[in-house]
C-alpha positions, 0 to 999 in steps of 0.5 A: 536511497538514490541507488535504490530509487534508480534501480526500483523506479523502472519496476514501479506500476501506478494502479487505480484504487478499486471501489470495492472494499477489502475486509483487511481495511478495518485494521487501518485507523485512518479511513483516508488511508484505507484506499491506499491499502486497498490499491496495494492489496488488489495490485498484489504489491510486492513492497509497501513502503510508508512512513505513515504510523497507522500502517506500522504493526499491521500484517496481511492476513 
């Protein structure tokens, strides 16, 4: 994990959460998680790493 973070941290980008909603957000059960998904989608994230069970089993459509 330490090696991964050492390599990956320089490429991380912090993005603001867009105010406009994404249709894909309806797939997330917890409304508090939806802005996180929205920010990742809008930023074109290559990787979305989470342990939140509400995101498990969801695929980008």
